[in-house]
HTML snippet that shows the backbone in 3Dmol.js (N, CA, C, O; Angstrom):
<script src="https://3Dmol.org/build/3Dmol-min.js"></script>
<div id="view" style="width:600px;height:400px;position:relative"></div>
<script>
const pdb = `
ATOM      1  N   GLU A   1     121.183 110.127  98.736  1.00  0.00           N
ATOM      2  CA  GLU A   1     120.985 108.821  99.316  1.00  0.00           C
ATOM      3  C   GLU A   1     122.340 108.322  99.784  1.00  0.00           C
ATOM      4  O   GLU A   1     123.327 108.360  99.048  1.00  0.00           O
ATOM      5  N   THR A   2     122.365 107.862 101.001  1.00  0.00           N
ATOM      6  CA  THR A   2     123.634 107.407 101.554  1.00  0.00           C
ATOM      7  C   THR A   2     123.501 105.972 102.044  1.00  0.00           C
ATOM      8  O   THR A   2     122.402 105.461 102.258  1.00  0.00           O
ATOM      9  N   LEU A   3     124.653 105.343 102.213  1.00  0.00           N
ATOM     10  CA  LEU A   3     124.684 103.982 102.733  1.00  0.00           C
ATOM     11  C   LEU A   3     124.029 103.924 104.103  1.00  0.00           C
ATOM     12  O   LEU A   3     123.314 102.969 104.407  1.00  0.00           O
ATOM     13  N   GLY A   4     124.260 104.920 104.920  1.00  0.00           N
ATOM     14  CA  GLY A   4     123.661 104.950 106.257  1.00  0.00           C
ATOM     15  C   GLY A   4     122.142 104.929 106.213  1.00  0.00           C
ATOM     16  O   GLY A   4     121.502 104.234 107.002  1.00  0.00           O
ATOM     17  N   ASN A   5     121.574 105.681 105.302  1.00  0.00           N
ATOM     18  CA  ASN A   5     120.109 105.689 105.162  1.00  0.00           C
ATOM     19  C   ASN A   5     119.587 104.328 104.740  1.00  0.00           C
ATOM     20  O   ASN A   5     118.597 103.837 105.281  1.00  0.00           O
ATOM     21  N   ARG A   6     120.265 103.717 103.763  1.00  0.00           N
ATOM     22  CA  ARG A   6     119.837 102.393 103.297  1.00  0.00           C
ATOM     23  C   ARG A   6     119.919 101.373 104.417  1.00  0.00           C
ATOM     24  O   ARG A   6     118.993 100.585 104.608  1.00  0.00           O
ATOM     25  N   LEU A   7     121.025 101.381 105.163  1.00  0.00           N
ATOM     26  CA  LEU A   7     121.179 100.424 106.261  1.00  0.00           C
ATOM     27  C   LEU A   7     120.109 100.630 107.324  1.00  0.00           C
ATOM     28  O   LEU A   7     119.571  99.665 107.868  1.00  0.00           O
ATOM     29  N   LEU A   8     119.809 101.868 107.613  1.00  0.00           N
ATOM     30  CA  LEU A   8     118.777 102.165 108.597  1.00  0.00           C
ATOM     31  C   LEU A   8     117.426 101.610 108.152  1.00  0.00           C
ATOM     32  O   LEU A   8     116.702 101.012 108.948  1.00  0.00           O
ATOM     33  N   LEU A   9     117.092 101.808 106.886  1.00  0.00           N
ATOM     34  CA  LEU A   9     115.830 101.282 106.368  1.00  0.00           C
ATOM     35  C   LEU A   9     115.807  99.760 106.378  1.00  0.00           C
ATOM     36  O   LEU A   9     114.789  99.151 106.705  1.00  0.00           O
ATOM     37  N   GLU A  10     116.927  99.150 106.021  1.00  0.00           N
ATOM     38  CA  GLU A  10     116.995  97.690 105.965  1.00  0.00           C
ATOM     39  C   GLU A  10     116.964  97.041 107.343  1.00  0.00           C
ATOM     40  O   GLU A  10     116.430  95.944 107.506  1.00  0.00           O
ATOM     41  N   GLN A  11     117.529  97.711 108.322  1.00  0.00           N
ATOM     42  CA  GLN A  11     117.731  97.083 109.627  1.00  0.00           C
ATOM     43  C   GLN A  11     116.754  97.534 110.703  1.00  0.00           C
ATOM     44  O   GLN A  11     116.875  97.123 111.857  1.00  0.00           O
ATOM     45  N   THR A  12     115.803  98.361 110.347  1.00  0.00           N
ATOM     46  CA  THR A  12     114.816  98.809 111.328  1.00  0.00           C
ATOM     47  C   THR A  12     113.585  97.930 111.216  1.00  0.00           C
ATOM     48  O   THR A  12     112.896  97.945 110.196  1.00  0.00           O
ATOM     49  N   PRO A  13     113.305  97.158 112.270  1.00  0.00           N
ATOM     50  CA  PRO A  13     112.134  96.270 112.214  1.00  0.00           C
ATOM     51  C   PRO A  13     110.848  97.059 112.009  1.00  0.00           C
ATOM     52  O   PRO A  13     110.706  98.190 112.474  1.00  0.00           O
ATOM     53  N   HIS A  14     109.935  96.442 111.314  1.00  0.00           N
ATOM     54  CA  HIS A  14     108.599  96.997 111.081  1.00  0.00           C
ATOM     55  C   HIS A  14     108.607  98.267 110.227  1.00  0.00           C
ATOM     56  O   HIS A  14     107.654  99.045 110.259  1.00  0.00           O
ATOM     57  N   THR A  15     109.665  98.473 109.476  1.00  0.00           N
ATOM     58  CA  THR A  15     109.702  99.586 108.540  1.00  0.00           C
ATOM     59  C   THR A  15     109.282  99.062 107.178  1.00  0.00           C
ATOM     60  O   THR A  15     109.936  98.184 106.614  1.00  0.00           O
ATOM     61  N   ALA A  16     108.202  99.595 106.656  1.00  0.00           N
ATOM     62  CA  ALA A  16     107.694  99.155 105.355  1.00  0.00           C
ATOM     63  C   ALA A  16     108.178 100.127 104.292  1.00  0.00           C
ATOM     64  O   ALA A  16     107.650 101.231 104.163  1.00  0.00           O
ATOM     65  N   VAL A  17     109.167  99.720 103.545  1.00  0.00           N
ATOM     66  CA  VAL A  17     109.697 100.555 102.468  1.00  0.00           C
ATOM     67  C   VAL A  17     108.930 100.216 101.196  1.00  0.00           C
ATOM     68  O   VAL A  17     108.901  99.066 100.759  1.00  0.00           O
ATOM     69  N   VAL A  18     108.311 101.236 100.611  1.00  0.00           N
ATOM     70  CA  VAL A  18     107.554 101.062  99.372  1.00  0.00           C
ATOM     71  C   VAL A  18     108.287 101.819  98.273  1.00  0.00           C
ATOM     72  O   VAL A  18     108.473 103.033  98.354  1.00  0.00           O
ATOM     73  N   TYR A  19     108.695 101.091  97.257  1.00  0.00           N
ATOM     74  CA  TYR A  19     109.374 101.693  96.108  1.00  0.00           C
ATOM     75  C   TYR A  19     108.342 101.929  95.021  1.00  0.00           C
ATOM     76  O   TYR A  19     107.757 100.983  94.493  1.00  0.00           O
ATOM     77  N   LEU A  20     108.123 103.192  94.689  1.00  0.00           N
ATOM     78  CA  LEU A  20     107.208 103.560  93.615  1.00  0.00           C
ATOM     79  C   LEU A  20     108.026 103.629  92.336  1.00  0.00           C
ATOM     80  O   LEU A  20     108.699 104.623  92.065  1.00  0.00           O
ATOM     81  N   SER A  21     107.959 102.578  91.569  1.00  0.00           N
ATOM     82  CA  SER A  21     108.795 102.394  90.393  1.00  0.00           C
ATOM     83  C   SER A  21     108.120 102.942  89.137  1.00  0.00           C
ATOM     84  O   SER A  21     106.897 102.920  89.004  1.00  0.00           O
ATOM     85  N   ALA A  22     108.944 103.426  88.233  1.00  0.00           N
ATOM     86  CA  ALA A  22     108.497 103.816  86.893  1.00  0.00           C
ATOM     87  C   ALA A  22     109.739 103.863  86.019  1.00  0.00           C
ATOM     88  O   ALA A  22     110.855 104.004  86.518  1.00  0.00           O
ATOM     89  N   ASN A  23     109.544 103.746  84.735  1.00  0.00           N
ATOM     90  CA  ASN A  23     110.694 103.813  83.834  1.00  0.00           C
ATOM     91  C   ASN A  23     111.174 105.265  83.728  1.00  0.00           C
ATOM     92  O   ASN A  23     110.449 106.203  84.059  1.00  0.00           O
ATOM     93  N   LEU A  24     112.397 105.420  83.262  1.00  0.00           N
ATOM     94  CA  LEU A  24     113.004 106.751  83.213  1.00  0.00           C
ATOM     95  C   LEU A  24     112.222 107.737  82.343  1.00  0.00           C
ATOM     96  O   LEU A  24     112.019 108.871  82.776  1.00  0.00           O
ATOM     97  N   PRO A  25     111.771 107.365  81.138  1.00  0.00           N
ATOM     98  CA  PRO A  25     111.010 108.338  80.341  1.00  0.00           C
ATOM     99  C   PRO A  25     109.746 108.837  81.067  1.00  0.00           C
ATOM    100  O   PRO A  25     109.397 110.014  80.972  1.00  0.00           O
ATOM    101  N   THR A  26     109.078 107.950  81.779  1.00  0.00           N
ATOM    102  CA  THR A  26     107.884 108.355  82.535  1.00  0.00           C
ATOM    103  C   THR A  26     108.253 109.341  83.632  1.00  0.00           C
ATOM    104  O   THR A  26     107.578 110.352  83.823  1.00  0.00           O
ATOM    105  N   LEU A  27     109.330 109.039  84.354  1.00  0.00           N
ATOM    106  CA  LEU A  27     109.749 109.930  85.438  1.00  0.00           C
ATOM    107  C   LEU A  27     110.168 111.299  84.900  1.00  0.00           C
ATOM    108  O   LEU A  27     109.837 112.332  85.483  1.00  0.00           O
ATOM    109  N   LEU A  28     110.893 111.295  83.792  1.00  0.00           N
ATOM    110  CA  LEU A  28     111.308 112.578  83.204  1.00  0.00           C
ATOM    111  C   LEU A  28     110.106 113.380  82.713  1.00  0.00           C
ATOM    112  O   LEU A  28     110.076 114.602  82.856  1.00  0.00           O
ATOM    113  N   ALA A  29     109.123 112.705  82.140  1.00  0.00           N
ATOM    114  CA  ALA A  29     107.913 113.401  81.689  1.00  0.00           C
ATOM    115  C   ALA A  29     107.171 114.009  82.874  1.00  0.00           C
ATOM    116  O   ALA A  29     106.671 115.130  82.792  1.00  0.00           O
ATOM    117  N   ARG A  30     107.104 113.271  83.964  1.00  0.00           N
ATOM    118  CA  ARG A  30     106.437 113.793  85.165  1.00  0.00           C
ATOM    119  C   ARG A  30     107.177 115.011  85.704  1.00  0.00           C
ATOM    120  O   ARG A  30     106.552 116.000  86.086  1.00  0.00           O
ATOM    121  N   CYS A  31     108.497 114.943  85.736  1.00  0.00           N
ATOM    122  CA  CYS A  31     109.279 116.076  86.220  1.00  0.00           C
ATOM    123  C   CYS A  31     109.113 117.290  85.303  1.00  0.00           C
ATOM    124  O   CYS A  31     109.032 118.423  85.777  1.00  0.00           O
ATOM    125  N   SER A  32     109.065 117.053  84.006  1.00  0.00           N
ATOM    126  CA  SER A  32     108.858 118.158  83.056  1.00  0.00           C
ATOM    127  C   SER A  32     107.498 118.798  83.263  1.00  0.00           C
ATOM    128  O   SER A  32     107.371 120.022  83.213  1.00  0.00           O
ATOM    129  N   ALA A  33     106.485 117.982  83.495  1.00  0.00           N
ATOM    130  CA  ALA A  33     105.137 118.511  83.729  1.00  0.00           C
ATOM    131  C   ALA A  33     105.115 119.346  85.000  1.00  0.00           C
ATOM    132  O   ALA A  33     104.478 120.399  85.045  1.00  0.00           O
ATOM    133  N   GLN A  34     105.807 118.881  86.029  1.00  0.00           N
ATOM    134  CA  GLN A  34     105.870 119.650  87.274  1.00  0.00           C
ATOM    135  C   GLN A  34     106.634 120.947  87.076  1.00  0.00           C
ATOM    136  O   GLN A  34     106.267 121.976  87.645  1.00  0.00           O
ATOM    137  N   ALA A  35     107.695 120.911  86.272  1.00  0.00           N
ATOM    138  CA  ALA A  35     108.519 122.101  86.048  1.00  0.00           C
ATOM    139  C   ALA A  35     107.743 123.200  85.337  1.00  0.00           C
ATOM    140  O   ALA A  35     108.095 124.375  85.444  1.00  0.00           O
ATOM    141  N   ALA A  36     106.700 122.833  84.616  1.00  0.00           N
ATOM    142  CA  ALA A  36     105.883 123.831  83.929  1.00  0.00           C
ATOM    143  C   ALA A  36     105.096 124.685  84.916  1.00  0.00           C
ATOM    144  O   ALA A  36     104.646 125.778  84.571  1.00  0.00           O
ATOM    145  N   ASP A  37     104.929 124.197  86.133  1.00  0.00           N
ATOM    146  CA  ASP A  37     104.223 124.932  87.183  1.00  0.00           C
ATOM    147  C   ASP A  37     105.182 125.986  87.751  1.00  0.00           C
ATOM    148  O   ASP A  37     106.254 125.631  88.239  1.00  0.00           O
ATOM    149  N   PRO A  38     104.821 127.262  87.697  1.00  0.00           N
ATOM    150  CA  PRO A  38     105.733 128.308  88.176  1.00  0.00           C
ATOM    151  C   PRO A  38     106.091 128.185  89.656  1.00  0.00           C
ATOM    152  O   PRO A  38     107.120 128.705  90.085  1.00  0.00           O
ATOM    153  N   SER A  39     105.258 127.507  90.437  1.00  0.00           N
ATOM    154  CA  SER A  39     105.561 127.361  91.867  1.00  0.00           C
ATOM    155  C   SER A  39     106.364 126.092  92.159  1.00  0.00           C
ATOM    156  O   SER A  39     106.666 125.802  93.316  1.00  0.00           O
ATOM    157  N   ALA A  40     106.712 125.335  91.113  1.00  0.00           N
ATOM    158  CA  ALA A  40     107.429 124.071  91.300  1.00  0.00           C
ATOM    159  C   ALA A  40     108.867 124.314  91.751  1.00  0.00           C
ATOM    160  O   ALA A  40     109.483 125.330  91.430  1.00  0.00           O
ATOM    161  N   THR A  41     109.370 123.358  92.496  1.00  0.00           N
ATOM    162  CA  THR A  41     110.755 123.395  92.940  1.00  0.00           C
ATOM    163  C   THR A  41     111.667 123.047  91.769  1.00  0.00           C
ATOM    164  O   THR A  41     111.372 122.144  90.987  1.00  0.00           O
ATOM    165  N   ALA A  42     112.764 123.764  91.659  1.00  0.00           N
ATOM    166  CA  ALA A  42     113.729 123.483  90.591  1.00  0.00           C
ATOM    167  C   ALA A  42     114.329 122.093  90.786  1.00  0.00           C
ATOM    168  O   ALA A  42     114.459 121.618  91.915  1.00  0.00           O
ATOM    169  N   ARG A  43     114.690 121.451  89.690  1.00  0.00           N
ATOM    170  CA  ARG A  43     115.285 120.110  89.727  1.00  0.00           C
ATOM    171  C   ARG A  43     116.671 120.156  89.076  1.00  0.00           C
ATOM    172  O   ARG A  43     116.835 119.757  87.923  1.00  0.00           O
ATOM    173  N   PRO A  44     117.667 120.645  89.824  1.00  0.00           N
ATOM    174  CA  PRO A  44     119.013 120.763  89.241  1.00  0.00           C
ATOM    175  C   PRO A  44     119.628 119.417  88.873  1.00  0.00           C
ATOM    176  O   PRO A  44     120.504 119.367  88.010  1.00  0.00           O
ATOM    177  N   ASN A  45     119.194 118.323  89.503  1.00  0.00           N
ATOM    178  CA  ASN A  45     119.728 116.998  89.164  1.00  0.00           C
ATOM    179  C   ASN A  45     119.352 116.571  87.755  1.00  0.00           C
ATOM    180  O   ASN A  45     119.948 115.639  87.215  1.00  0.00           O
ATOM    181  N   LEU A  46     118.386 117.226  87.156  1.00  0.00           N
ATOM    182  CA  LEU A  46     117.974 116.877  85.801  1.00  0.00           C
ATOM    183  C   LEU A  46     118.596 117.784  84.744  1.00  0.00           C
ATOM    184  O   LEU A  46     118.310 117.647  83.555  1.00  0.00           O
ATOM    185  N   ALA A  47     119.449 118.712  85.183  1.00  0.00           N
ATOM    186  CA  ALA A  47     120.081 119.632  84.235  1.00  0.00           C
ATOM    187  C   ALA A  47     120.964 118.887  83.239  1.00  0.00           C
ATOM    188  O   ALA A  47     121.091 119.297  82.086  1.00  0.00           O
ATOM    189  N   ASP A  48     121.571 117.791  83.688  1.00  0.00           N
ATOM    190  CA  ASP A  48     122.416 116.965  82.822  1.00  0.00           C
ATOM    191  C   ASP A  48     121.698 115.636  82.608  1.00  0.00           C
ATOM    192  O   ASP A  48     121.803 114.751  83.456  1.00  0.00           O
ATOM    193  N   PRO A  49     120.970 115.467  81.498  1.00  0.00           N
ATOM    194  CA  PRO A  49     120.179 114.251  81.272  1.00  0.00           C
ATOM    195  C   PRO A  49     120.999 112.961  81.313  1.00  0.00           C
ATOM    196  O   PRO A  49     120.518 111.943  81.809  1.00  0.00           O
ATOM    197  N   ALA A  50     122.221 112.991  80.802  1.00  0.00           N
ATOM    198  CA  ALA A  50     123.056 111.781  80.809  1.00  0.00           C
ATOM    199  C   ALA A  50     123.415 111.383  82.245  1.00  0.00           C
ATOM    200  O   ALA A  50     123.394 110.202  82.591  1.00  0.00           O
ATOM    201  N   ALA A  51     123.740 112.362  83.064  1.00  0.00           N
ATOM    202  CA  ALA A  51     124.062 112.077  84.466  1.00  0.00           C
ATOM    203  C   ALA A  51     122.822 111.574  85.203  1.00  0.00           C
ATOM    204  O   ALA A  51     122.921 110.677  86.040  1.00  0.00           O
ATOM    205  N   ALA A  52     121.662 112.143  84.900  1.00  0.00           N
ATOM    206  CA  ALA A  52     120.411 111.694  85.525  1.00  0.00           C
ATOM    207  C   ALA A  52     120.120 110.241  85.152  1.00  0.00           C
ATOM    208  O   ALA A  52     119.674 109.457  85.989  1.00  0.00           O
ATOM    209  N   GLU A  53     120.373 109.893  83.903  1.00  0.00           N
ATOM    210  CA  GLU A  53     120.144 108.508  83.466  1.00  0.00           C
ATOM    211  C   GLU A  53     121.106 107.546  84.167  1.00  0.00           C
ATOM    212  O   GLU A  53     120.699 106.464  84.591  1.00  0.00           O
ATOM    213  N   ARG A  54     122.365 107.928  84.290  1.00  0.00           N
ATOM    214  CA  ARG A  54     123.336 107.079  84.995  1.00  0.00           C
ATOM    215  C   ARG A  54     122.918 106.885  86.449  1.00  0.00           C
ATOM    216  O   ARG A  54     122.963 105.772  86.975  1.00  0.00           O
ATOM    217  N   ARG A  55     122.515 107.971  87.088  1.00  0.00           N
ATOM    218  CA  ARG A  55     122.081 107.915  88.490  1.00  0.00           C
ATOM    219  C   ARG A  55     120.864 107.008  88.634  1.00  0.00           C
ATOM    220  O   ARG A  55     120.784 106.220  89.576  1.00  0.00           O
ATOM    221  N   PHE A  56     119.928 107.114  87.713  1.00  0.00           N
ATOM    222  CA  PHE A  56     118.724 106.288  87.731  1.00  0.00           C
ATOM    223  C   PHE A  56     119.100 104.804  87.669  1.00  0.00           C
ATOM    224  O   PHE A  56     118.617 104.005  88.472  1.00  0.00           O
ATOM    225  N   HIS A  57     119.959 104.442  86.717  1.00  0.00           N
ATOM    226  CA  HIS A  57     120.336 103.034  86.543  1.00  0.00           C
ATOM    227  C   HIS A  57     121.198 102.527  87.698  1.00  0.00           C
ATOM    228  O   HIS A  57     121.162 101.337  88.011  1.00  0.00           O
ATOM    229  N   LEU A  58     121.960 103.396  88.327  1.00  0.00           N
ATOM    230  CA  LEU A  58     122.776 103.021  89.473  1.00  0.00           C
ATOM    231  C   LEU A  58     121.919 102.806  90.718  1.00  0.00           C
ATOM    232  O   LEU A  58     122.143 101.859  91.472  1.00  0.00           O
ATOM    233  N   ARG A  59     120.955 103.669  90.931  1.00  0.00           N
ATOM    234  CA  ARG A  59     120.161 103.622  92.161  1.00  0.00           C
ATOM    235  C   ARG A  59     119.001 102.635  92.126  1.00  0.00           C
ATOM    236  O   ARG A  59     118.614 102.099  93.164  1.00  0.00           O
ATOM    237  N   ARG A  60     118.448 102.390  90.955  1.00  0.00           N
ATOM    238  CA  ARG A  60     117.269 101.531  90.865  1.00  0.00           C
ATOM    239  C   ARG A  60     117.462 100.177  91.569  1.00  0.00           C
ATOM    240  O   ARG A  60     116.585  99.779  92.337  1.00  0.00           O
ATOM    241  N   PRO A  61     118.570  99.452  91.342  1.00  0.00           N
ATOM    242  CA  PRO A  61     118.745  98.174  92.032  1.00  0.00           C
ATOM    243  C   PRO A  61     118.811  98.317  93.554  1.00  0.00           C
ATOM    244  O   PRO A  61     118.391  97.420  94.284  1.00  0.00           O
ATOM    245  N   LEU A  62     119.335  99.440  94.024  1.00  0.00           N
ATOM    246  CA  LEU A  62     119.398  99.674  95.464  1.00  0.00           C
ATOM    247  C   LEU A  62     117.989  99.847  96.029  1.00  0.00           C
ATOM    248  O   LEU A  62     117.659  99.286  97.074  1.00  0.00           O
ATOM    249  N   TYR A  63     117.170 100.620  95.337  1.00  0.00           N
ATOM    250  CA  TYR A  63     115.792 100.821  95.775  1.00  0.00           C
ATOM    251  C   TYR A  63     115.026  99.499  95.768  1.00  0.00           C
ATOM    252  O   TYR A  63     114.268  99.200  96.691  1.00  0.00           O
ATOM    253  N   GLU A  64     115.236  98.721  94.720  1.00  0.00           N
ATOM    254  CA  GLU A  64     114.542  97.435  94.619  1.00  0.00           C
ATOM    255  C   GLU A  64     114.965  96.497  95.741  1.00  0.00           C
ATOM    256  O   GLU A  64     114.147  95.743  96.267  1.00  0.00           O
ATOM    257  N   ARG A  65     116.241  96.542  96.105  1.00  0.00           N
ATOM    258  CA  ARG A  65     116.743  95.644  97.140  1.00  0.00           C
ATOM    259  C   ARG A  65     116.152  95.946  98.511  1.00  0.00           C
ATOM    260  O   ARG A  65     115.808  95.022  99.248  1.00  0.00           O
ATOM    261  N   ILE A  66     116.029  97.205  98.862  1.00  0.00           N
ATOM    262  CA  ILE A  66     115.556  97.519 100.215  1.00  0.00           C
ATOM    263  C   ILE A  66     114.033  97.572 100.316  1.00  0.00           C
ATOM    264  O   ILE A  66     113.488  97.598 101.420  1.00  0.00           O
ATOM    265  N   ALA A  67     113.353  97.588  99.192  1.00  0.00           N
ATOM    266  CA  ALA A  67     111.889  97.726  99.215  1.00  0.00           C
ATOM    267  C   ALA A  67     111.217  96.442  99.689  1.00  0.00           C
ATOM    268  O   ALA A  67     111.521  95.347  99.215  1.00  0.00           O
ATOM    269  N   ALA A  68     110.308  96.605 100.623  1.00  0.00           N
ATOM    270  CA  ALA A  68     109.449  95.492 101.018  1.00  0.00           C
ATOM    271  C   ALA A  68     108.348  95.316  99.974  1.00  0.00           C
ATOM    272  O   ALA A  68     107.827  94.218  99.780  1.00  0.00           O
ATOM    273  N   HIS A  69     108.009  96.402  99.318  1.00  0.00           N
ATOM    274  CA  HIS A  69     106.950  96.401  98.304  1.00  0.00           C
ATOM    275  C   HIS A  69     107.408  97.289  97.145  1.00  0.00           C
ATOM    276  O   HIS A  69     107.922  98.386  97.359  1.00  0.00           O
ATOM    277  N   THR A  70     107.217  96.806  95.929  1.00  0.00           N
ATOM    278  CA  THR A  70     107.503  97.599  94.741  1.00  0.00           C
ATOM    279  C   THR A  70     106.211  97.731  93.947  1.00  0.00           C
ATOM    280  O   THR A  70     105.543  96.740  93.651  1.00  0.00           O
ATOM    281  N   ILE A  71     105.873  98.966  93.608  1.00  0.00           N
ATOM    282  CA  ILE A  71     104.659  99.231  92.848  1.00  0.00           C
ATOM    283  C   ILE A  71     105.064  99.973  91.575  1.00  0.00           C
ATOM    284  O   ILE A  71     105.644 101.057  91.629  1.00  0.00           O
ATOM    285  N   ASP A  72     104.748  99.372  90.441  1.00  0.00           N
ATOM    286  CA  ASP A  72     105.042 100.015  89.156  1.00  0.00           C
ATOM    287  C   ASP A  72     103.953 101.058  88.902  1.00  0.00           C
ATOM    288  O   ASP A  72     102.794 100.718  88.665  1.00  0.00           O
ATOM    289  N   THR A  73     104.338 102.313  88.954  1.00  0.00           N
ATOM    290  CA  THR A  73     103.378 103.415  88.836  1.00  0.00           C
ATOM    291  C   THR A  73     103.315 104.014  87.438  1.00  0.00           C
ATOM    292  O   THR A  73     102.598 104.990  87.215  1.00  0.00           O
ATOM    293  N   ALA A  74     104.052 103.446  86.500  1.00  0.00           N
ATOM    294  CA  ALA A  74     104.176 104.055  85.168  1.00  0.00           C
ATOM    295  C   ALA A  74     102.828 104.324  84.517  1.00  0.00           C
ATOM    296  O   ALA A  74     102.668 105.334  83.832  1.00  0.00           O
ATOM    297  N   THR A  75     101.859 103.443  84.716  1.00  0.00           N
ATOM    298  CA  THR A  75     100.553 103.625  84.071  1.00  0.00           C
ATOM    299  C   THR A  75      99.440 103.887  85.069  1.00  0.00           C
ATOM    300  O   THR A  75      98.262 103.854  84.712  1.00  0.00           O
ATOM    301  N   LEU A  76      99.804 104.147  86.318  1.00  0.00           N
ATOM    302  CA  LEU A  76      98.783 104.359  87.349  1.00  0.00           C
ATOM    303  C   LEU A  76      98.497 105.838  87.570  1.00  0.00           C
ATOM    304  O   LEU A  76      99.381 106.685  87.445  1.00  0.00           O
ATOM    305  N   THR A  77      97.248 106.126  87.899  1.00  0.00           N
ATOM    306  CA  THR A  77      96.880 107.475  88.324  1.00  0.00           C
ATOM    307  C   THR A  77      97.289 107.636  89.786  1.00  0.00           C
ATOM    308  O   THR A  77      97.685 106.668  90.435  1.00  0.00           O
ATOM    309  N   LEU A  78      97.193 108.837  90.290  1.00  0.00           N
ATOM    310  CA  LEU A  78      97.494 109.081  91.694  1.00  0.00           C
ATOM    311  C   LEU A  78      96.594 108.237  92.600  1.00  0.00           C
ATOM    312  O   LEU A  78      97.065 107.650  93.574  1.00  0.00           O
ATOM    313  N   THR A  79      95.309 108.180  92.279  1.00  0.00           N
ATOM    314  CA  THR A  79      94.368 107.384  93.074  1.00  0.00           C
ATOM    315  C   THR A  79      94.707 105.901  93.008  1.00  0.00           C
ATOM    316  O   THR A  79      94.655 105.212  94.026  1.00  0.00           O
ATOM    317  N   GLU A  80      95.052 105.404  91.832  1.00  0.00           N
ATOM    318  CA  GLU A  80      95.418 103.995  91.689  1.00  0.00           C
ATOM    319  C   GLU A  80      96.711 103.681  92.450  1.00  0.00           C
ATOM    320  O   GLU A  80      96.844 102.609  93.041  1.00  0.00           O
ATOM    321  N   THR A  81      97.649 104.613  92.430  1.00  0.00           N
ATOM    322  CA  THR A  81      98.895 104.427  93.173  1.00  0.00           C
ATOM    323  C   THR A  81      98.616 104.382  94.670  1.00  0.00           C
ATOM    324  O   THR A  81      99.149 103.532  95.383  1.00  0.00           O
ATOM    325  N   THR A  82      97.788 105.292  95.137  1.00  0.00           N
ATOM    326  CA  THR A  82      97.417 105.299  96.558  1.00  0.00           C
ATOM    327  C   THR A  82      96.748 103.993  96.952  1.00  0.00           C
ATOM    328  O   THR A  82      97.070 103.415  97.990  1.00  0.00           O
ATOM    329  N   ASP A  83      95.823 103.530  96.131  1.00  0.00           N
ATOM    330  CA  ASP A  83      95.148 102.251  96.414  1.00  0.00           C
ATOM    331  C   ASP A  83      96.142 101.097  96.452  1.00  0.00           C
ATOM    332  O   ASP A  83      96.042 100.219  97.309  1.00  0.00           O
ATOM    333  N   ALA A  84      97.097 101.092  95.532  1.00  0.00           N
ATOM    334  CA  ALA A  84      98.094 100.017  95.495  1.00  0.00           C
ATOM    335  C   ALA A  84      98.978 100.042  96.742  1.00  0.00           C
ATOM    336  O   ALA A  84      99.331  98.989  97.273  1.00  0.00           O
ATOM    337  N   ILE A  85      99.331 101.225  97.204  1.00  0.00           N
ATOM    338  CA  ILE A  85     100.131 101.345  98.430  1.00  0.00           C
ATOM    339  C   ILE A  85      99.337 100.808  99.618  1.00  0.00           C
ATOM    340  O   ILE A  85      99.852 100.019 100.410  1.00  0.00           O
ATOM    341  N   LEU A  86      98.091 101.236  99.738  1.00  0.00           N
ATOM    342  CA  LEU A  86      97.263 100.784 100.858  1.00  0.00           C
ATOM    343  C   LEU A  86      97.066  99.271 100.829  1.00  0.00           C
ATOM    344  O   LEU A  86      97.080  98.620 101.874  1.00  0.00           O
ATOM    345  N   THR A  87      96.884  98.719  99.645  1.00  0.00           N
ATOM    346  CA  THR A  87      96.733  97.269  99.514  1.00  0.00           C
ATOM    347  C   THR A  87      98.025  96.566  99.925  1.00  0.00           C
ATOM    348  O   THR A  87      97.987  95.563 100.639  1.00  0.00           O
ATOM    349  N   ALA A  88      99.157  97.084  99.482  1.00  0.00           N
ATOM    350  CA  ALA A  88     100.438  96.465  99.818  1.00  0.00           C
ATOM    351  C   ALA A  88     100.711  96.504 101.318  1.00  0.00           C
ATOM    352  O   ALA A  88     101.310  95.582 101.871  1.00  0.00           O
ATOM    353  N   LEU A  89     100.271  97.566 101.966  1.00  0.00           N
ATOM    354  CA  LEU A  89     100.547  97.730 103.399  1.00  0.00           C
ATOM    355  C   LEU A  89      99.478  97.130 104.306  1.00  0.00           C
ATOM    356  O   LEU A  89      99.664  97.059 105.521  1.00  0.00           O
ATOM    357  N   ALA A  90      98.369  96.703 103.730  1.00  0.00           N
ATOM    358  CA  ALA A  90      97.292  96.118 104.535  1.00  0.00           C
ATOM    359  C   ALA A  90      97.773  94.815 105.165  1.00  0.00           C
ATOM    360  O   ALA A  90      98.463  94.020 104.527  1.00  0.00           O
ATOM    361  N   PRO A  91      97.404  94.610 106.411  1.00  0.00           N
ATOM    362  CA  PRO A  91      97.807  93.346 107.037  1.00  0.00           C
ATOM    363  C   PRO A  91      97.191  92.169 106.283  1.00  0.00           C
ATOM    364  O   PRO A  91      96.036  92.212 105.860  1.00  0.00           O
ATOM    365  N   SER A  92      97.998  91.113 106.128  1.00  0.00           N
ATOM    366  CA  SER A  92      97.477  89.942 105.426  1.00  0.00           C
ATOM    367  C   SER A  92      96.452  89.254 106.316  1.00  0.00           C
ATOM    368  O   SER A  92      96.573  89.231 107.541  1.00  0.00           O
ATOM    369  N   ARG A  93      95.470  88.712 105.683  1.00  0.00           N
ATOM    370  CA  ARG A  93      94.390  88.056 106.423  1.00  0.00           C
ATOM    371  C   ARG A  93      94.540  86.543 106.259  1.00  0.00           C
ATOM    372  O   ARG A  93      93.902  85.923 105.408  1.00  0.00           O
ATOM    373  N   SER A  94      95.381  85.985 107.081  1.00  0.00           N
ATOM    374  CA  SER A  94      95.573  84.551 107.018  1.00  0.00           C
ATOM    375  C   SER A  94      94.630  83.863 108.012  1.00  0.00           C
ATOM    376  O   SER A  94      94.361  84.406 109.084  1.00  0.00           O
ATOM    377  N   PRO A  95      94.124  82.669 107.664  1.00  0.00           N
ATOM    378  CA  PRO A  95      93.224  81.981 108.584  1.00  0.00           C
ATOM    379  C   PRO A  95      93.948  81.588 109.855  1.00  0.00           C
ATOM    380  O   PRO A  95      95.133  81.252 109.839  1.00  0.00           O
ATOM    381  N   ARG A  96      93.220  81.637 110.948  1.00  0.00           N
ATOM    382  CA  ARG A  96      93.823  81.302 112.246  1.00  0.00           C
ATOM    383  C   ARG A  96      93.688  79.857 112.554  1.00  0.00           C
ATOM    384  O   ARG A  96      94.139  79.406 113.606  1.00  0.00           O
TER     385      ARG A  96
END
`;
const viewer = $3Dmol.createViewer("view");
viewer.addModel(pdb, "pdb");
viewer.setStyle({}, {cartoon: {color: "spectrum"}});
viewer.zoomTo();
viewer.render();
</script>
């Protein structure tokens, strides 16, 4: 993630940034579950758990700042997460 990417997301009109949030233990559990799949992509960024935790705490505020929508996915299923994204991105229906 670079400053240029963040600025581009922040300054591009009509770009809907959705931050799918979860706490670190949930994210690590999900990554571990994926790693059990032999066809899964390796996750070298998780080789050092302390560094991964520092990166998580450093980046989280940046993600929250640029997000137009934040959805806490820690307890959501894939279907519930998809529904929440669609709801967040649906045009608001204000009376005319």
